N, C-alpha and C positions, 0 to 999 in steps of 0.2 A: 228296325236294328238291324244293324251292316252284320251280314253273313264276314268272318274274320275269313273269308278268300278274298273276300273286294278292301283290304285292309290294305293300303299302301305298301304298310314296312313288312308284308305278306310274301308281294309276287318279284317272283324272282327275276324279270326283265328290272324292274326298279337298284337296284344294288350294283349291278351291271350295266347299266345304264347311266347312272350319277358317276364309277369309278371311268367312265369312256373320259366322259364329260372332266373328269379330274385329272386326271392323267394326259387327257392330250392340252389340257394347260398349263400342266405342268413342263410339257414341251417347249413351247412357245416362243418363252424367253432364251429360249437355250436355242428354237433352229432359225428366233429370227437375230441374231449373232452371226447364221451361216446365211442370212440372205433369204431363206427359205422354210415356207411352211411344210405343218406335219404331214400331207395327203404326197407332200413333195419330194418330202424324210423316205415315208413306206415304199414310192415306185424306185427312190437312186436308191435303200437299200437292196431287192430284185438288182438292176445296172450295175451296184458297188459288188457286189456276188459271184455272179455272172451274164458278163455283159452281150448287147445283142438279141434280149427278147422278143419275141413276136407280142402287142398290142392285143392279142387276148389270153397271154397268156398272163402276164399281168395282172390284167379283168381279172378272170380266174384269182388268180393267190390274191391279190386283193380285193374279192368278192369285191371289184367294182361292174358295173354295165357302162356299153361304151358312149356313151348320155354323158356318165360322171365320168369317166375316164380321159375322153379326148380333150376336151379343154384344160383342163392339171398338165396331159401330158407337152401340149402345146404352147401352156406358161411355161413348163420346165428351156424347151426350145428356143422361145423370148428371151426365156434366162439364159437361153446361151453351153445350156446344160446339156443338153440332150439334142441329138440328133434324129430324122427319119430315115428310112429307108425302104423302098418297096423289092421283096423276095423277089430276087432274081429265076426263084422258081416258082412262085406263084402270085403274078401281081397282085390279087388281094390283100395279100398278105403283109402289115408292114411291121420293119424290125423296131426297135430302139435302142440307140448307144448313143452309148457318153460322151461328151466331148472330153478336148484336153480340161474343162473348167471346170468339167463333173468329176475328171477322174479324180484332180486336186484338190478338189471340195473332201474328198473321203478323210486324205491327211486331215482339214480340220473338225468330220464331223466325227470322228474316233475318239473325239474324249466325250460323245452325248450319252450315249448308256448311262458312264459316270459321274457325267456332272445329274442327269434326272437321280442316281439311288443318291445321291446327297439331296434330294428334296424329299427322300421318304424318309421315312421313319419307322422301319421293316429293316430285318437281316436278311441277308444273301437268300439264305435257305428258304424260310418261306413267302419271299415272291419265287422263286424256285419250282418250287411246291404248286404253290398258289397259278403259275406259267401253263405245268403241267395240267391241272385242271381244267384251265384257260381250251386248253390245247384238245382234250377228253370232249369237253363240252363242244366245243367248236364243229370238231370227226362226224361224233353225234348228229351237230343238229347241219351243217351240209349236207350228209346222205340223206337225209330225213326233207329237206326243204329246197327250192330250189332260189337261192338267193344270191 
């Protein structure tokens, strides 16, 4: 007999994992119209809010290590959406800036959240409550682990 604790449906990790995959797949066709991937969209969201962030700040905000973030930034640069610049104060620090093409893409991307909502059969308040709960969980997890 298997202990109930080991049933897949009793694991907190599985619905989080499955929902993450499902939401990402809902973004895919919307973002394909813009010519970007979901991880690229996340980087652009950071830069649209505050341009000129350094690589470490972006990695910390997205919970990505440099081995994952560097190729992602390289693809954004190859797509001419961003450019890198070494900090004049610290040569080791690289800042990421939006190109004019990256800035213009923001105008097209403004509809992404609404398009995503059209694909979800959930009211805005429930979604806001869920996001707040997930933000609290993420805060707890990030304080307790190094990821």
